[in-house]
C-alpha positions in Angstrom: -20.2 19.2 -4.1 -19.8 17.5 -0.9 -23.0 19.0 1.2 -20.9 20.1 4.5 -22.2 22.3 7.2 -20.2 23.5 10.5 -22.5 24.4 13.3 -21.7 26.0 16.9 -23.5 25.1 20.0 -22.4 27.9 22.5 -19.6 27.1 24.8 -15.8 27.2 22.9 -15.6 26.6 19.2 -13.0 23.8 20.2 -15.4 22.0 21.6 -19.0 22.3 20.1 -17.9 22.7 16.9 -19.7 19.8 15.0 -18.9 19.3 11.0 -21.3 17.5 8.6 -20.0 15.4 5.9 -22.4 13.7 3.3 -21.1 10.7 1.0 -22.6 7.4 -0.4 -21.1 4.4 1.5 -18.8 2.6 -0.7 -19.7 -0.9 0.7 -23.6 -0.4 0.7 -23.7 2.4 -1.2 -26.1 4.0 1.5 -26.1 8.0 1.6 -25.0 8.7 5.0 -24.3 12.1 6.9 -21.6 12.1 9.1 -21.2 14.7 12.1 -17.9 15.0 13.8 -16.6 16.9 17.1 -13.6 17.1 19.1 -12.2 14.9 16.2 -14.6 11.6 16.9 -17.3 10.6 15.3 -20.8 11.5 17.3 -23.3 10.4 14.6 -24.1 8.3 11.9 -27.5 8.9 9.8 -29.3 7.0 6.6 -30.6 9.6 4.3 -33.6 8.5 2.1 -32.3 7.8 -1.2 -33.6 9.4 -3.5 -31.5 8.1 -6.3 -31.6 5.3 -8.0 -30.1 2.3 -7.2 -27.0 1.9 -7.8 -23.2 -0.7 -7.4 -20.9 0.3 -4.7 -18.8 3.2 -6.6 -21.2 3.9 -9.5 -23.5 6.8 -8.1 -19.9 8.5 -6.6 -18.0 7.9 -9.9 -20.7 9.5 -12.1 -22.2 12.1 -9.8 -25.9 11.1 -10.5 -27.4 11.8 -7.2 -24.1 14.6 -6.5 -22.3 12.8 -3.4 -18.9 11.2 -3.1 -17.8 8.5 -1.9 -17.3 7.7 1.5 -14.5 5.1 2.5 -12.2 4.3 5.1 -7.9 5.5 4.9 -6.2 3.1 2.9 -3.1 0.7 3.9 0.1 0.4 1.8 2.4 -1.9 2.8 5.5 -0.8 0.6 6.2 2.8 0.7 9.9 3.0 -0.5 9.9 6.8 0.0 8.2 10.2 -2.1 8.7 13.9 -2.5 12.2 13.3 -2.8 13.3 11.5 0.6 14.3 7.5 0.0 13.8 5.8 3.4 17.1 3.7 2.8 19.2 5.7 2.7 22.1 7.3 4.9 20.8 10.6 4.7 17.4 10.4 5.9 16.4 13.0 8.6 13.4 13.4 11.0 11.9 16.1 8.3 12.1 13.3 5.8 10.4 10.6 7.8 8.3 13.4 8.1 7.3 14.1 4.8 6.5 10.7 3.2 4.4 10.2 6.0 2.2 13.6 5.5 2.6 12.5 1.9 0.7 9.5 2.6 -1.9 11.1 4.4 -2.6 13.5 1.7 -2.7 10.2 -0.4 -5.4 8.5 1.6 -3.0 6.3 3.0 -3.7 6.8 6.8 -1.6 3.0 7.6 1.4 2.5 5.6 4.5 0.0 6.4 8.0 2.5 5.7 9.8 -0.1 3.4 13.8 -0.1 4.1 15.2 -1.6 0.3 18.5 -3.5 0.2 21.6 -1.1 0.9 24.6 -1.2 3.0 24.1 -2.3 6.5 24.9 0.6 8.4 22.5 2.2 5.7 19.8 0.2 6.8 20.4 0.3 10.7 20.8 3.7 10.8 17.4 4.6 8.4 15.7 1.7 10.9 16.4 4.0 14.2 15.7 7.6 12.3 11.9 6.0 11.7 11.6 5.0 15.3 13.0 8.6 16.4 10.8 10.6 14.7 7.7 8.6 15.8 8.9 9.3 19.4 8.9 12.6 18.5 6.3 13.1 16.2 3.7 11.0 18.1 0.6 12.0 16.4 1.6 10.6 13.5 2.3 7.1 15.2 -0.3 6.2 13.7 0.5 5.9 10.0 3.1 3.7 10.6 1.9 0.2 11.7 6.1 -1.4 10.8 8.5 -0.8 8.7 9.2 -3.8 6.0 12.7 -4.9 5.2 12.8 -5.8 1.1 16.3 -7.2 1.7 19.0 -7.3 1.9 18.2 -10.9 1.7 17.0 -11.7 -1.5 18.3 -12.8 -5.2 21.5 -11.3 -6.8 20.3 -12.9 -10.2 19.4 -11.2 -13.3 15.5 -9.6 -13.4 15.4 -11.0 -10.0 17.1 -8.6 -8.4 15.4 -5.7 -10.2 16.6 -2.6 -9.2 18.0 -3.1 -5.8 22.1 -3.0 -5.2 23.8 -6.4 -5.8 26.9 -5.7 -3.6 24.4 -5.5 -0.8 22.5 -8.6 -1.4 23.6 -10.9 1.4 22.0 -15.0 2.5 20.5 -15.3 5.7 22.0 -13.3 8.9 20.2 -13.4 11.8 22.7 -11.2 13.4 22.2 -8.3 11.1 18.3 -8.7 11.5 18.7 -8.4 15.0 21.0 -4.9 14.6 18.4 -3.9 12.0 15.8 -4.8 15.0 16.7 -3.5 17.5 17.5 -0.2 15.9 13.9 0.6 15.5 12.7 -0.7 19.1 11.1 -3.9 17.3 9.6 -1.9 14.3 10.1 -4.5 11.6 6.9 -6.4 11.0 7.3 -7.6 7.4 10.8 -8.7 5.6 10.8 -9.7 1.7 13.3 -12.7 1.1 14.4 -15.1 -1.6 14.1 -18.8 -0.4 16.9 -19.5 -2.5 19.7 -19.7 0.3 20.7 -22.2 2.5 18.6 -22.5 5.4 15.8 -20.8 4.5 12.7 -23.0 6.5 15.1 -22.1 9.7 15.2 -18.7 8.7 12.0 -18.1 7.9 11.0 -20.1 11.7 13.3 -17.5 13.1 12.0 -14.5 11.7 8.3 -15.7 12.8 9.4 -16.1 16.0 9.9 -12.7 16.2 6.4 -11.8 15.4 7.8 -11.1 11.3 5.5 -11.6 8.5 7.6 -13.2 5.7 7.3 -12.6 2.2 8.7 -14.5 -1.1 10.1 -12.0 -3.0 13.3 -10.5 -5.3 13.5 -14.3 -5.7 15.4 -16.8 -8.0 14.2 -20.1 -6.4 12.9 -23.4 -6.9 9.6 -24.2 -6.6 10.6 -26.6 -3.6 12.8 -23.7 -1.7 9.7 -21.5 -2.4 7.4 -24.7 -0.7 9.9 -24.7 2.4 9.7 -21.3 3.1 6.0 -21.4 2.7 6.0 -24.6 4.8 8.0 -22.5 7.7 5.5 -19.6 8.0 6.3 -17.0 4.4 2.7 -16.5 3.8 2.8 -12.9 1.3 4.5 -12.7 -2.3 5.8 -9.4 -2.3 4.8 -7.9 -5.9 4.2 -11.0 -7.5 5.6 -11.3 -11.5 7.6 -8.2 -11.1 11.4 -8.7 -10.5 11.6 -11.4 -12.4 13.5 -12.5 -15.5 12.0 -11.7 -19.3 12.1 -15.3 -20.0 10.7 -18.0 -17.7 11.0 -22.3 -18.1 7.2 -22.9 -19.0 7.1 -26.0 -16.8 7.8 -25.0 -13.3 9.1 -21.4 -12.3 9.1 -19.1 -9.4 6.0 -17.4 -10.2 4.1 -20.4 -11.1 5.4 -21.3 -7.4 3.6 -18.3 -5.7 0.9 -18.6 -8.2 -0.4 -21.6 -7.5 0.0 -22.0 -3.5 -2.8 -21.2 -1.6 -0.8 -20.3 1.5 0.1 -17.0 -0.1 -1.1 -13.9 -0.6 0.1 -11.7 -3.4 0.9 -7.7 -3.2 0.7 -6.7 -6.1 1.7 -3.1 -8.0 -1.2 -2.4 -10.6 0.1 1.1 -11.3 -0.6 0.6 -15.2 3.1 -0.6 -16.3 4.5 -3.1 -13.6 1.7 -6.0 -14.5 -0.2 -5.8 -17.4 -4.5 -6.1 -17.5 -4.2 -9.6 -18.7 -2.0 -10.4 -16.0 -4.2 -8.7 -13.5 -6.9 -10.6 -14.8 -5.4 -13.9 -14.3 -3.8 -13.5 -10.5 -6.9 -12.2 -9.0 -8.6 -14.8 -10.9 -6.5 -17.7 -9.1 -6.1 -15.7 -5.9 -9.5 -14.6 -5.5 -10.1 -11.2 -4.0 -9.2 -12.2 -0.3 -5.9 -12.9 -1.3 -4.9 -9.9 -3.2 -2.8 -6.9 -1.5 -2.6 -3.6 -3.6 0.9 -1.3 -2.5 1.8 1.6 -4.7 5.8 0.3 -4.3 5.9 4.2 -4.1 9.2 5.5 -5.2 11.4 8.9 -3.8 10.4 10.1 -6.8 6.4 10.0 -6.1 5.3 13.2 -6.5 8.0 14.7 -8.6 7.3 15.9 -12.6 8.8 13.8 -15.8 12.2 13.7 -15.4 15.8 12.1 -14.8 17.2 12.4 -11.0 20.2 11.4 -9.1 19.4 9.2 -6.0 21.8 7.7 -3.3 22.3 4.3 -5.5 21.8 5.4 -9.2 19.6 8.0 -11.3 16.4 7.3 -12.1 13.8 8.7 -14.6 10.3 9.7 -14.6 8.7 8.9 -18.4 6.2 11.4 -19.6 3.4 8.3 -19.0 4.7 8.4 -14.6 6.6 5.2 -15.6 9.9 5.1 -13.1 12.5 3.3 -14.3 16.5 3.1 -14.5 17.8 6.2 -16.3 18.9 5.5 -19.5 16.5 2.5 -19.7 12.8 2.8 -20.5 12.3 -0.9 -19.5 14.1 -0.9 -16.5 11.1 -0.6 -14.0 12.3 1.2 -10.9 9.7 1.9 -8.3 6.3 3.4 -9.1 5.3 7.0 -9.1 1.6 6.8 -8.3 -0.6 6.3 -4.8 -2.4 2.8 -4.0 -5.9 4.5 -4.7 -4.3 4.1 -8.5 -4.3 0.5 -8.3 -7.9 0.5 -6.5 -9.6 2.1 -9.3 -7.1 0.3 -12.0 -8.3 -3.4 -10.7 -11.7 -2.3 -10.5 -11.5 -1.2 -14.0 -9.4 -4.0 -15.3 -12.1 -6.4 -14.0 -15.5 -4.7 -14.0 -15.8 -5.0 -9.9 -17.5 -2.6 -7.9 -15.8 -0.6 -5.1 -17.0 -2.8 -2.7 -15.3 -5.5 -4.0 -12.1 -4.4 -4.7 -11.8 -1.8 -1.5 -10.5 -4.7 1.0 -7.0 -5.2 -1.1 -6.1 -1.9 0.2 -7.5 -2.0 3.6 -8.8 -5.3 5.3 -6.9 -7.9 3.4 -3.0 -6.1 4.3 -4.5 -5.6 8.1 -5.3 -9.2 8.3 -2.2 -9.9 7.1 0.0 -8.1 9.4 -2.8 -8.7 12.4 -2.9 -5.3 12.5 -7.0 -3.8 13.2 -9.1 -3.8 10.5 -9.1 -0.2 10.2 -7.2 3.0 11.2 -9.5 3.8 13.6 -11.4 1.2 14.9 -9.4 -1.2 17.6 -10.6 -4.7 16.7 -9.2 -7.3 14.8 -12.0 -9.2 14.4 -10.8 -11.9 11.4 -14.5 -12.3 10.4 -14.9 -8.6 10.5 -18.9 -9.0 12.1 -20.0 -5.7 13.6 -16.8 -3.5 13.1 -17.1 -0.6 11.2 -15.2 2.6 10.2 -18.1 5.0 10.8 -18.8 3.8 14.1 -20.0 6.5 16.9 -17.0 7.1 19.2 -14.2 6.0 16.8 -12.2 8.8 15.6 -13.4 10.7 12.3 -11.3 9.0 9.8 -12.3 8.8 6.2 -11.8 9.7 3.1 -14.6 11.9 0.5 -13.9 11.2 -3.3 -15.0 10.2 -6.5 -13.9 7.2 -8.8 -12.2 8.1 -11.7 -11.5 5.0 -14.0 -8.2 3.7 -16.3 -8.9 3.2 -19.8 -6.9 1.3 -22.3 -5.9 1.4 -25.8 -6.3 -1.5 -27.5 -3.5 -2.5 -26.6 -3.4 -2.1 -23.1 -1.0 -0.5 -20.4 1.5 -0.9 -24.5 -0.8 2.1 -26.0 0.6 4.4 -24.1 -1.0 7.3 -25.8 -4.5 6.4 -25.0 -4.1 4.8 -21.7 -5.2 6.4 -18.6 -4.3 5.3 -15.1 -7.3 5.6 -12.4 -7.9 7.4 -9.6 -9.4 8.9 -6.6 -11.0 12.6 -6.9 -10.7 13.4 -3.3 -13.2 16.1 -1.9 -11.9 15.5 1.2 -9.7 13.5 3.9 -10.7 13.9 7.7 -8.2 12.2 9.5 -8.3 11.9 13.0 -10.9 15.0 13.1 -8.4 16.7 10.9 -9.1 17.8 7.0 -5.8 16.8 5.1 -7.6 18.0 1.7 
C-alpha cells in the first residue's frame, strides 16, 4: 500500500497538517516522497531505490517495491456527460454539471472539455449557458474546465459519418449560430468539431481561428481536397479518427486516409476496446507518432451505469454486458463510451508494448499543447518543449494521482473475443486535487 503519514506540528490543524505520499514517478520511475500542506506541495524528496531498476510504470504495475505510480492528473477533451447527465440537453441543471465534473475528478481527470453534441440550436445555447453559470457559482470547479467542445452541429448527415448525432439538427456553417452559443457561455467554447464538406469550409475555419477556437475535422463525408482546404485554413485535429465512418470506404481515396496521412493533423482516439481495434491503434499510432495522438474518453451520459437499456433525450441507448455503449437494439452502432480516459492510456500501453512514460502525455501534455493550455493542471506554464516544467514542483498546487496500472488483455481475436478481452485501467489508491483527497 501507499506509504502515507500525517503530521501535526502545533499551531492549528488547518495550517500545520502535513500529509506525505510516496510513489514511483511515471516519467522517470524514481521513487519520491511528496509532502503536502495547505493544498500545496511543500517538499519533494527522491528516495533511495532499493528495488530493481525498471521502466516507468512497470514497478507500479506489479508492485515489486510496494510503491504505486505517481502521475499528474489527466486532460480529457471530449466528455459528453456521465452518471445519467447529458450535457447537450435542454434539461441540463447546475447539479448535473457538478455531477459530471465531480465524476471527472473521481476518474483522475483534472481538466476536461465538456462536450455539446449536435442538438437543437436553443438546446445547445442553453446548455452552454448552464455550464458557464455553474462555473461562476462554483469557482472551486472552474479549474476543471478548460473550455467547451462543440461536436456539431456543423457536421455531415451522411450515413456512418453522422454517427449517433440526430440528422435533423445537423446544419451547414453558421457564424450567427456559433456566436449565439459562444456569447451564451461567455467565450468558453475552445474547440469545434466540424465537417469540411460544406461550401466555405476554409472561410469558416479561419473565422473560428480568429475567435481563438481550435478546429477539428470529424463526423465528415468530405473529400481529401475539402479536408486539405480545412487544414490549410487552420484545422489541427481529427476527432475520434476512424470512428463515425461508413463500414466500407473507397480504397484509393477517402476521408480516413486523407486525415491519417496529413502530418498537420493530430488525431484523437477512443481506445476503450470497442471503438477501434488493436490493429488499427497500432497503425494510427505508428503513422502519427505519439506526439500527435490525443486520447479521449468520449464518455456518454451512461458512464458509471450498469449494463442495461436507458432512455435519453434523443434516443434509447444500451450498455452491453462488456461495457460497450450502443443504440438500443443494435449492438454494432456505437454511441459514445462508458469508460474513463485512463482505460485508453492503459490499453494503448498494452497494445503497443509501450511504457506509461511514453503513452501518458497523450492524455496530458499533448492535448494541453493542442488547446494552448498550461502543460499541467497545477503549473502555470505553456512552455511548448516542457523544459523545466514539473508537475511535482514545490509551491505548486498538490495535484497528482497514485495508482497501479492494470494492463488490458486481448483474446486471439482481439476485442471481438468478448470472453477473454479485458480493458486496461488505473487502480487508484489516491487522487489528490488541490490538496484534497478525492479517493
